[in-house]
C-alpha positions in Angstrom: -64.1 4.5 -22.3 -61.0 2.1 -20.9 -61.0 -1.2 -19.4 -59.9 -0.9 -15.7 -57.4 -3.5 -14.0 -58.2 -4.7 -10.7 -55.4 -5.2 -8.1 -53.9 -8.9 -8.5 -52.9 -9.0 -4.9 -56.6 -7.6 -3.6 -58.9 -8.2 -5.9 -60.5 -4.6 -5.0 -59.2 -2.0 -5.9 -58.2 -0.7 -9.2 -54.4 -1.3 -10.7 -51.9 1.9 -10.8 -48.9 0.4 -10.4 -47.9 -2.3 -13.8 -45.8 -4.4 -13.2 -43.9 -7.0 -15.7 -41.0 -9.5 -15.5 -39.6 -12.2 -17.8 -38.8 -15.2 -16.4 -38.1 -19.0 -17.7 -41.5 -19.4 -18.0 -42.2 -16.1 -20.0 -43.5 -13.0 -19.0 -45.8 -12.3 -15.9 -47.6 -9.2 -16.1 -48.8 -7.9 -12.1 -51.3 -5.0 -11.3 -51.0 -3.5 -8.3 -53.6 -0.7 -6.4 -51.8 2.2 -4.6 -52.2 0.4 -1.1 -51.4 -3.2 -2.1 -47.5 -1.9 -3.2 -47.0 0.8 -0.7 -47.2 -2.1 1.9 -44.9 -4.4 0.0 -42.5 -1.6 -0.4 -42.7 -0.4 -4.2 -44.4 3.3 -4.1 -42.2 4.3 -0.7 -39.6 6.6 -1.7 -36.9 4.9 0.8 -36.3 1.2 1.2 -37.2 -0.8 4.2 -35.6 -3.9 4.4 -39.1 -5.3 6.0 -40.5 -5.0 2.7 -40.9 -7.7 -0.2 -38.4 -7.0 -2.6 -40.6 -6.8 -6.4 -39.5 -10.9 -7.0 -41.4 -11.6 -3.8 -44.3 -9.7 -5.2 -44.2 -11.5 -8.6 -44.5 -15.1 -6.5 -46.7 -13.7 -4.5 -49.0 -13.1 -6.8 -48.1 -16.7 -8.6 -48.8 -18.6 -5.6 -52.4 -16.8 -5.3 -53.5 -17.3 -9.6 -52.3 -21.1 -8.9 -54.2 -21.5 -5.6 -56.9 -20.1 -7.0 -56.8 -22.5 -10.7 -59.4 -25.4 -10.2 -56.6 -27.7 -11.9 -54.9 -26.9 -8.2 -57.5 -28.8 -6.2 -57.5 -32.6 -8.6 -54.9 -34.8 -7.5 -53.8 -37.6 -8.7 -54.6 -40.3 -6.2 -51.8 -42.0 -6.2 -48.6 -40.1 -6.2 -50.6 -36.7 -5.1 -49.3 -34.8 -7.7 -52.3 -32.1 -8.7 -53.2 -30.9 -12.7 -52.0 -27.5 -12.3 -47.7 -28.8 -11.7 -48.2 -31.8 -14.7 -49.1 -28.8 -16.6 -46.9 -26.2 -15.5 -44.2 -28.8 -15.9 -45.3 -30.8 -18.6 -44.1 -34.2 -15.8 -46.2 -37.1 -14.6 -45.7 -37.9 -11.5 -46.8 -41.7 -11.5 -48.2 -43.9 -14.2 -51.1 -43.4 -12.7 -51.4 -39.5 -13.3 -51.6 -40.6 -17.4 -55.1 -41.9 -15.8 -56.8 -40.1 -13.9 -55.9 -36.7 -16.3 -55.5 -38.5 -19.2 -58.5 -35.9 -20.8 -56.2 -33.2 -20.6 -53.3 -34.4 -20.5 -54.2 -35.8 -24.2 -54.9 -32.3 -24.7 -51.7 -30.9 -23.8 -50.0 -32.7 -26.1 -52.2 -31.7 -28.7 -51.9 -28.0 -28.5 -47.9 -29.0 -28.4 -48.1 -30.9 -31.8 -47.6 -34.1 -30.1 -50.2 -37.0 -31.5 -50.8 -40.5 -31.6 -49.9 -43.4 -29.0 -46.7 -43.6 -27.4 -45.3 -46.3 -30.2 -41.4 -47.0 -28.7 -40.3 -49.5 -26.0 -40.0 -50.4 -22.3 -36.7 -49.5 -20.9 -34.7 -52.2 -20.5 -34.0 -51.7 -16.3 -37.9 -51.3 -16.1 -38.8 -54.5 -18.8 -39.0 -56.4 -15.0 -40.6 -53.9 -13.0 -44.5 -54.8 -11.7 -46.3 -53.2 -9.0 -50.0 -52.7 -8.5 -50.4 -50.7 -11.0 -48.5 -52.0 -14.0 -50.7 -55.8 -12.7 -53.6 -53.6 -13.0 -53.4 -53.1 -16.2 -52.2 -55.2 -17.7 -54.5 -57.3 -16.0 -57.4 -54.7 -17.4 -56.0 -55.4 -21.2 -56.7 -58.6 -20.5 -60.6 -58.8 -19.4 -61.2 -55.9 -22.5 -59.8 -58.5 -24.5 -61.8 -61.7 -22.9 -64.9 -59.6 -22.6 -64.1 -58.8 -27.0 -63.8 -62.7 -27.4 -66.8 -63.4 -25.7 -64.7 -65.7 -22.6 -66.7 -64.4 -19.7 -65.3 -66.7 -17.9 -61.7 -65.9 -17.7 -62.8 -62.4 -17.7 -64.9 -63.2 -14.1 -61.6 -64.4 -13.1 -59.8 -61.2 -14.2 -62.5 -59.1 -12.9 -62.3 -60.5 -9.5 -58.5 -60.0 -10.1 -58.9 -56.8 -10.9 -61.1 -55.9 -7.2 -58.5 -58.0 -5.1 -55.5 -55.6 -6.5 -58.1 -52.3 -5.5 -58.9 -53.7 -2.1 -54.9 -54.6 -1.5 -55.9 -57.9 -0.6 -53.5 -59.8 -3.3 -49.7 -59.5 -3.1 -48.8 -62.3 -5.6 -51.3 -63.4 -8.7 -49.2 -64.9 -10.7 -50.0 -68.5 -10.3 -53.6 -66.7 -11.0 -53.2 -64.9 -14.0 -50.6 -67.2 -15.9 -53.6 -70.6 -15.1 -56.2 -68.1 -17.4 -53.6 -68.0 -20.3 -53.4 -71.3 -20.4 -56.7 -72.8 -20.8 
């Protein structure tokens, strides 16, 4: 009693034609039923220029599998990059991706033998770079430190500033932030 593979395109009929392709991301296998193969010009005895070539069929199946992957629908709220793309390319779209997909990124790093926290330095060209994301991370760290030290007045100021940042009401809060550090 053998295991029968379904067609990767229609997912209904039994696969009769099995294709394999080596790509820069590894080996890809496709199972096709005779109807899907014929409709794409694979089983046809002559080449029809209107039919797709084998490479296009591999891309079609990759797109189908990608869109059915639950990670495809999980998006970064800032840059819109999905978790599937981050796993495929190994690159996040923005700093918020790291926070949004923290667990998945750590798991992927562990799978590749990468452990521990980043201990390097900030690139010089980014040393003075500030935006809402970097401000939020700095203020969040200060809030956690203030709560840890039981300085609840300072923590309340940081909390309120974070809320204002999230609403987009704060343009430059350096006076507020610097003022609370000096207390």
